[in-house]
C-alpha positions as CSV (number, residue, x, y, z in Angstrom):
1,M,0.0,0.0,0.0
2,P,1.2,3.5,-0.9
3,V,2.5,5.6,2.2
4,D,0.5,8.9,2.8
5,G,2.3,11.7,1.0
6,E,4.6,9.2,-1.1
7,P,4.8,10.1,-4.9
8,L,3.1,7.8,-7.1
9,L,6.4,6.8,-8.7
10,V,10.0,6.6,-7.0
11,V,12.9,5.3,-8.7
12,D,16.0,5.2,-6.7
13,D,19.4,4.5,-8.3
14,L,18.1,2.7,-11.4
15,S,20.8,1.3,-13.7
16,T,20.1,-1.0,-16.7
17,T,22.8,-2.9,-18.6
18,F,22.6,-5.1,-21.7
19,A,24.6,-8.1,-22.1
20,T,26.1,-8.0,-25.8
21,P,28.9,-10.2,-27.6
22,R,31.1,-7.3,-27.3
23,G,30.5,-6.6,-23.6
24,P,28.1,-5.0,-21.3
25,V,26.4,-1.8,-22.5
26,R,25.3,0.5,-19.7
27,A,22.2,2.0,-21.3
28,V,21.1,3.6,-17.9
29,E,23.1,4.5,-14.8
30,H,22.2,5.8,-11.3
31,V,18.8,7.4,-12.0
32,D,16.7,9.0,-9.4
33,L,13.3,10.1,-10.0
34,S,9.9,10.7,-8.2
35,L,6.7,11.8,-9.9
36,P,3.5,12.5,-8.0
37,R,-0.2,11.9,-9.4
38,G,-1.3,14.2,-11.9
39,R,2.1,15.8,-12.8
40,T,4.0,15.5,-16.2
41,L,7.8,14.5,-16.3
42,G,9.6,15.4,-19.5
43,I,12.6,13.2,-20.3
44,V,14.6,14.7,-23.2
45,G,17.8,13.7,-25.1
46,E,19.3,12.7,-28.3
47,S,18.7,9.2,-29.8
48,G,20.8,6.9,-27.8
49,S,20.7,9.0,-24.7
50,G,18.8,6.2,-22.6
51,K,15.4,8.0,-22.3
52,S,13.2,5.2,-23.8
53,V,15.3,2.5,-22.1
54,L,14.6,4.3,-18.9
55,S,11.0,4.4,-19.5
56,R,10.8,0.6,-20.5
57,S,13.0,-0.2,-17.3
58,I,10.6,1.4,-15.0
59,M,7.8,-0.7,-16.5
60,G,9.6,-3.8,-16.6
61,L,9.3,-4.3,-20.4
62,M,13.0,-5.4,-20.7
63,P,14.5,-8.5,-22.8
64,S,16.1,-11.5,-21.1
65,Y,19.5,-10.1,-21.7
66,A,19.0,-6.9,-19.7
67,S,19.7,-6.7,-16.1
68,R,18.5,-3.9,-13.6
69,T,19.7,-2.7,-10.2
70,G,18.2,-0.2,-7.9
71,S,14.6,0.4,-6.9
72,V,11.3,1.4,-8.6
73,R,8.5,2.0,-6.2
74,F,5.0,2.5,-7.7
75,E,2.1,3.2,-5.4
76,G,4.4,2.2,-2.6
77,V,5.1,-1.3,-3.9
78,E,8.7,-2.4,-5.2
79,M,8.4,-3.3,-8.8
80,L,12.1,-4.3,-9.6
81,G,12.2,-8.1,-9.3
82,A,8.6,-8.5,-9.4
83,D,7.6,-11.8,-11.2
84,H,6.0,-11.6,-14.6
85,S,2.4,-12.4,-13.2
86,T,2.5,-9.6,-11.1
87,L,3.9,-7.2,-13.9
88,R,1.0,-8.4,-16.4
89,K,-1.6,-7.2,-13.6
90,V,0.1,-3.8,-13.6
91,W,0.9,-3.4,-17.6
92,G,-2.3,-1.6,-19.1
93,A,-4.2,-1.5,-15.8
94,E,-2.0,0.8,-13.7
95,M,1.0,1.5,-16.1
96,S,0.5,1.9,-19.7
97,M,2.6,3.2,-22.7
98,I,2.1,5.0,-26.0
99,F,4.9,3.5,-28.2
100,Q,6.8,5.6,-30.7
101,D,5.6,4.2,-34.1
102,P,2.0,3.5,-34.2
103,M,2.3,1.6,-37.3
104,T,4.5,-0.9,-35.5
105,A,2.8,-0.6,-32.4
106,L,-0.5,-1.9,-34.0
107,N,-1.1,-5.5,-35.1
108,P,-1.5,-5.1,-38.8
109,V,-3.7,-8.3,-39.1
110,K,-6.0,-7.6,-36.2
111,K,-9.1,-5.2,-36.3
112,I,-8.9,-1.9,-34.3
113,G,-11.7,-3.1,-32.1
114,N,-10.2,-6.3,-31.0
115,Q,-6.9,-4.6,-30.1
116,I,-8.5,-2.1,-28.0
117,T,-10.8,-4.7,-26.2
118,E,-7.7,-7.1,-25.6
119,S,-6.5,-5.1,-22.6
120,I,-10.0,-4.5,-21.2
121,K,-10.8,-8.4,-21.5
122,E,-7.5,-8.9,-19.4
123,H,-8.0,-6.6,-16.7
124,L,-11.7,-5.8,-16.3
125,D,-14.7,-8.2,-15.7
126,Y,-16.9,-6.8,-18.7
127,S,-19.3,-8.7,-20.9
128,S,-18.5,-8.7,-24.8
129,A,-21.2,-5.8,-25.1
130,Q,-19.6,-3.8,-22.3
131,R,-16.1,-4.1,-23.8
132,R,-17.4,-3.1,-27.3
133,D,-19.2,0.0,-25.8
134,T,-16.1,0.9,-23.9
135,A,-14.2,0.7,-27.0
136,I,-16.6,2.9,-28.9
137,A,-16.5,5.5,-26.0
138,L,-12.5,5.5,-26.1
139,L,-12.3,6.0,-29.7
140,R,-14.7,9.0,-29.2
141,S,-12.9,10.5,-26.5
142,V,-9.7,10.5,-28.4
143,G,-11.4,12.3,-31.3
144,I,-12.0,9.7,-33.8
145,P,-15.0,10.2,-36.0
146,E,-17.5,7.2,-36.5
147,P,-16.1,5.0,-33.9
148,E,-18.5,2.2,-34.4
149,R,-17.2,1.7,-38.1
150,R,-13.5,2.3,-37.1
151,L,-13.8,-1.1,-34.7
152,N,-13.9,-3.1,-37.8
153,Q,-10.9,-1.4,-39.8
154,Y,-7.4,-2.6,-40.0
155,P,-4.5,-0.1,-39.2
156,H,-3.4,0.2,-42.7
157,E,-6.9,1.8,-43.6
158,L,-6.1,4.9,-41.0
159,S,-4.0,7.8,-41.3
160,G,-0.8,8.2,-39.2
161,G,-2.7,10.9,-36.8
162,M,-5.8,8.4,-36.5
163,R,-3.3,5.4,-35.7
164,Q,-1.8,7.3,-33.1
165,R,-5.1,8.2,-31.6
166,V,-5.9,4.3,-31.6
167,V,-2.7,3.9,-29.7
168,I,-3.6,6.4,-27.0
169,A,-7.1,4.7,-26.7
170,I,-5.5,1.4,-26.1
171,A,-3.0,2.7,-23.4
172,L,-6.0,4.6,-21.8
173,A,-8.4,1.5,-21.8
174,C,-8.1,0.5,-18.3
175,G,-7.7,3.8,-16.8
176,P,-4.0,3.8,-15.8
177,A,-2.6,5.9,-12.9
178,L,0.8,6.3,-14.8
179,L,1.3,6.7,-18.6
180,F,4.5,6.7,-20.6
181,A,4.3,8.5,-24.0
182,D,7.4,7.4,-25.8
183,E,7.9,10.0,-28.7
184,P,4.2,10.1,-29.1
185,T,4.5,12.6,-32.2
186,T,7.2,10.8,-34.3
187,A,6.5,11.1,-38.0
188,L,3.4,13.4,-37.5
189,D,3.1,16.7,-39.2
190,V,3.2,19.9,-36.9
191,T,-0.7,20.2,-36.8
192,V,-1.4,16.7,-35.9
193,Q,1.5,16.7,-33.3
194,A,-0.2,19.8,-31.3
195,Q,-3.5,17.8,-31.4
196,I,-1.9,14.4,-30.0
197,L,-0.5,16.6,-27.4
198,D,-3.3,18.4,-26.6
199,L,-5.4,14.9,-26.3
200,I,-2.9,13.7,-23.9
201,A,-3.2,16.5,-21.6
202,D,-6.9,16.4,-21.8
203,Q,-7.0,12.9,-20.7
204,Q,-4.5,13.4,-18.1
205,E,-6.5,16.3,-16.6
206,E,-9.9,14.0,-16.8
207,R,-8.3,11.0,-15.4
208,E,-5.7,12.6,-12.9
209,M,-2.9,10.6,-14.4
210,A,0.8,11.1,-14.2
211,V,2.6,11.3,-17.4
212,I,6.2,10.7,-18.4
213,L,6.7,12.4,-21.8
214,V,9.8,11.1,-23.6
215,T,11.1,13.2,-26.6
216,H,14.3,14.4,-28.4
217,D,12.7,17.9,-28.7
218,L,12.8,20.5,-25.7
219,G,10.2,22.5,-27.7
220,V,7.5,19.6,-27.3
221,V,7.8,19.7,-23.7
222,A,8.3,23.2,-23.1
223,T,4.5,24.0,-22.4
224,R,3.7,20.2,-21.4
225,A,5.9,19.2,-18.7
226,D,6.0,20.5,-15.0
227,E,9.6,19.2,-14.6
228,I,12.3,18.1,-17.1
229,A,14.9,15.6,-17.0
230,V,17.7,16.0,-19.6
231,M,19.5,12.7,-20.2
232,Y,22.9,12.2,-22.0
233,G,25.1,8.8,-22.0
234,G,22.6,7.0,-20.1
235,R,22.6,9.7,-17.3
236,I,20.4,12.3,-16.1
237,V,22.7,15.5,-16.6
238,E,20.1,18.0,-15.6
239,Q,16.8,18.2,-13.8
240,A,14.6,21.2,-12.9
241,P,11.1,22.6,-12.9
242,T,10.1,23.5,-16.7
243,A,10.5,27.3,-16.2
244,T,13.7,27.2,-14.3
245,L,15.4,24.8,-16.8
246,F,14.5,27.1,-19.8
247,R,15.3,30.4,-17.9
248,E,18.6,29.2,-15.9
249,M,19.9,26.0,-17.5
250,R,23.0,25.1,-16.3
251,H,24.4,22.0,-18.2
252,P,26.1,22.9,-21.5
253,Y,24.2,19.9,-23.0
254,T,20.8,21.4,-22.2
255,E,22.1,24.8,-23.6
256,A,23.1,22.9,-26.9
257,L,19.6,21.4,-27.2
258,L,18.0,24.7,-26.6
259,R,20.1,26.4,-29.4
260,S,19.2,23.7,-31.9
261,I,15.4,24.5,-31.7
262,P,14.2,26.7,-34.5
263,R,13.2,30.0,-33.6
264,L,10.5,32.4,-35.2
265,D,12.6,35.6,-34.4
266,L,15.6,34.7,-36.3
267,P,15.9,35.5,-40.3
268,S,14.8,32.9,-42.6
269,H,17.5,30.5,-43.8
270,T,19.4,31.0,-40.5
271,R,21.5,28.1,-40.0
272,L,20.7,26.0,-36.8
273,E,23.4,25.2,-34.5
274,A,24.3,21.4,-34.3
275,I,26.2,19.6,-31.4
276,S,29.5,18.7,-32.8
277,G,30.7,15.3,-32.4
278,R,29.1,12.0,-31.3
279,P,27.4,10.6,-28.3
280,P,29.8,8.2,-26.0
281,D,30.2,4.7,-26.6
282,L,28.4,2.9,-23.7
283,L,30.5,-0.2,-24.3
284,H,33.5,1.8,-23.3
285,P,32.2,5.1,-21.6
286,P,34.8,7.8,-21.2
287,A,36.4,8.9,-17.9
288,G,35.2,12.0,-16.3
289,C,32.0,13.7,-17.8
290,R,30.4,11.8,-20.6
291,F,29.7,15.4,-22.5
292,A,33.4,16.6,-22.4
293,A,34.4,15.6,-25.7
294,R,31.6,17.5,-27.3
295,C,31.6,20.5,-24.6
296,P,32.9,23.9,-25.7
297,Y,33.6,24.7,-22.1
298,A,35.5,21.5,-21.0
299,Q,38.6,21.8,-19.0
300,D,41.1,19.2,-17.9
301,R,39.0,18.2,-14.8
302,C,35.9,17.2,-17.1
303,R,38.0,14.6,-18.9
304,T,39.1,12.9,-15.7
305,E,36.7,13.6,-12.9
306,E,33.0,12.6,-13.2
307,P,30.7,15.2,-11.8
308,P,27.9,14.3,-9.3
309,L,24.4,15.4,-9.8
310,V,23.9,18.2,-7.3
311,A,21.9,21.4,-6.6
312,E,23.8,24.7,-7.0
313,P,25.0,25.9,-3.5
314,G,22.7,28.6,-2.5
315,G,20.3,28.0,-5.5
316,R,17.1,25.8,-5.9
317,A,17.1,22.6,-4.2
318,D,14.9,21.3,-7.0
319,H,17.5,22.1,-9.8
320,L,20.0,19.4,-10.2
321,Y,22.9,19.5,-12.6
322,R,26.1,17.4,-13.4
323,C,28.7,19.6,-14.4
324,W,31.9,21.0,-13.0
325,Y,31.8,24.3,-14.8
326,P,28.1,25.0,-15.3
327,V,27.0,27.3,-18.0
328,G,27.7,31.0,-17.0
329,I,30.8,30.1,-14.9
330,A,31.9,27.9,-17.8
331,R,31.5,30.6,-20.4
332,E,33.3,33.3,-18.4
333,Q,36.3,30.9,-17.8
334,T,36.5,29.9,-21.3
335,T,36.2,33.4,-22.8
336,L,39.3,34.4,-20.4
337,D,41.2,31.5,-21.4
338,T,40.9,32.3,-25.0
339,I,41.7,36.0,-24.6
340,A,44.8,34.9,-22.8
341,E,45.7,32.8,-25.9
342,E,45.3,35.6,-28.0
343,A,47.4,37.8,-26.1
344,H,50.3,35.0,-26.4
345,V,50.4,34.5,-22.8
346,R,53.4,32.3,-22.1
347,E,54.6,29.9,-19.2
348,P,56.6,31.4,-16.5
349,G,60.2,31.9,-17.8
350,D,59.2,32.6,-21.2
351,E,60.7,36.2,-22.3
352,Q,57.9,37.0,-24.7
353,A,55.7,40.0,-23.5
354,V,52.1,39.9,-23.2
355,D,50.2,42.2,-25.4
356,L,48.2,44.0,-23.0
357,E,46.2,46.0,-25.7
358,L,44.5,42.6,-26.7
359,V,43.0,42.2,-23.0
360,D,39.7,43.8,-22.6
361,D,39.4,45.3,-18.9
362,D,35.7,44.3,-18.7
363,A,36.5,40.8,-19.7
364,V,39.4,40.6,-17.0
365,E,36.7,41.7,-14.3
366,G,34.5,38.8,-15.5
367,N,32.1,41.0,-17.2
368,V,31.8,39.0,-20.3
369,D,28.6,38.8,-22.6
């Protein structure tokens, strides 16, 4: 039974490792999360950052060659290590997931109605007529016209947006307390994306669900999530309330993701900023910070010492980041180093003079834009 005041979901030091012929792949490492009822957590990162694996690890939807350590408490009950029969009672009924690609998430040879009622039949003691009525009501609730006719159609007869609505209807069929939305707007046009996100928000409010929204796009979660966790290389590198993250981001990777978002206030054909380099090899993760090889502010310490996930001293306790030289401090230090290089500063004993005319007084004082 859940403890009074305990969040719906509590994840403590969760790690997931895949056994492969080349060695263990540490896809998720040392993740801590908590999520109350009715709230939305956005998990953001590039492909391969571990965000989808994290969602499946929490649900227990892992292959046999994956191992998990840590703790996952859902409604006060420990889920890590639960047997398959226990998980089957939870999947669909208490926890549910909207998968990335609706064309592959749906069975192409089964009618829509049968796919919706499958979960209802598993978890609810409904008659055949009740299951059909519930399926019709679900399709209507997700904005699908002529729901009675859609029950007898196959997935290929529907558009991409309609298929995604069907996937949402299946996920909501048994009224879960926690919904995972894994890239729910993949391959959909912008208008349909907005409709799908609005639909999830409406259903969340109506059902008082908690939602974990997984995406690579910070723009998607900007107005949809109460809190955002940014993942890189299998780890959370920054976590904060949404408004705080956008206003006071501290990790250079978060800053880079924000800079890659198209902006309407820029001239047309403005080149978007890309993140140079490649994500780390999780078979052989680098020492130190995993973003150091791609970070414009990285220094020697970043390449040798791994930073902990901590709150800023004197700052908000709910704003955590994993960086030795957070944005702001890092930018000033890097600028000063660049100025020193341009001024031809040499090691002690070098007789070449420093050209002080190249050094800006404001920059030395730390007043760097």
